[in-house]
Steps between C-alpha positions, in 0.01 A plus 500: 500500500508845660795730436635801684591831334874504409517877554446458872808554720513144644430333165734715285792435737424129521507473120797719416680518834516127559524353152816623327407344164172695491665824598764450228230431242302811597810723485625356170158541342436859608848663512657616168766228472626335189586129507862561608386717791242260643511414871593139572551494875395723792537530875249690709610810687346694796189696404526783747753763389332810644197567724181494293288811454210449743223564242646252250653222707196282510421505128844431358639151475862442404739217427873561466770280351844498340624286208841323471640810317415731788207673333224589747128473437211660690151376425216715632128437498319834558127483575423865418683786339628810682691794369802419715530135386752560224718701739478221753605241241793722391600553866503127583684404183758769557550382855557143377744631239725713729503241781700261279827681582688581810726808518804317361342330199503626138197623310577242228383228737142635501240271338161617360180507704172426318154574642186329373193682631162338439222755551140393568374839380566725197718806532562594134243636255643307202388150390843360578520271802880442491734783591882462494714775658872539494754784503562614140657796322213717384621568145619143445312240696743231401746661744414345838638538851490144636397426857126555554210376288133492579206321348143602596211278394141621521312177552157647425601598145646166405303319229645166386348527158709805433826355627573158363862534387642428848329186619636482854430866565144450392461184711636660818285811459196284432577309817515824701181644347275203426547295817305656786374409841198273501550386143418128470668466162800627316526537122606153375780623281681639802556147626687409181811693606693322778607817678151657502348169609743484794400855602133405477562198720665728756190714533246226555306596812527153652880538526474777760454478875224681686754749635626573146147551378439747781813692398377490141167657603668754723710624206186567294338677799801730518496558123131588507554742788785680328311509167204656675723762665667569163159545328377724779800732444428514127132563559578778749721666245226477242221623731710788638588605147142501387382700800764768465473515124132581481558857627628633163474445125558176317867556423584602855294206630712257305817659629387476861386142460825396344720680756301381801496140388871515420578651838304217668722238329276400212698390200479688166348195335228473772425874476454459127279190537270666759468846336537421125769769482785396269835402654672765295277773638538372859879503464482858358282618789738350762808644326350848464399508867837369618353208697754224574 
């Protein structure tokens, strides 16, 4: 058997946008719910709340739904990381939150919005792959303003051997990271779970029409094009920084490299990776030179 990559737009939406039981399983396994808070039923909602940002629209896949209690869930599959992605996620979740009410309704009717963002690249320098954000009181994090919660998962950092206490989370993340295009086999133990097996059956290549396979390939062409453009921007920032920085001493050279790369949109983590300058020093340079 040949299988298609579940991270692809067409495939991801076919799995989680057409099979409610699989979407429920994914959400329950990755969102921070206790047993009493688990999702039992969902209905799909419209995906398009706002016009997409042009440079991101082709590499973000989303599925939206609401459970019987009115809670809303946004599932996003992001092919590469950008500095604006968190703000985009916050914007879309906030839109979904405020659109629940008309002018005559009470705030008490508002239900929470949860975003699950699956990232195909790393954006954090720590070893943690799972990041849970919510609005908390700084001095006492047990004090929470309910309404918006976000979970970001860095797929590249996930290692099943280091995360065995939550079986379904591990199985779904293994499905997303270990099953790739062109693979003729899938780890046998993934077939032992009925939900994962159903998802694997969905992505068998023989189940797709020629037109769907062409759309599948087109998505990857778009992703490769945008990744190339993204890398070119990063490289330009690095090259410009090196060229300008060679004019003066080592310390000044570092400062110019950092500021030029930062101005060209290169993330602090990428600057550190490419220059071997510590993140702390990069942040200090940027702060001292008042670069936004």
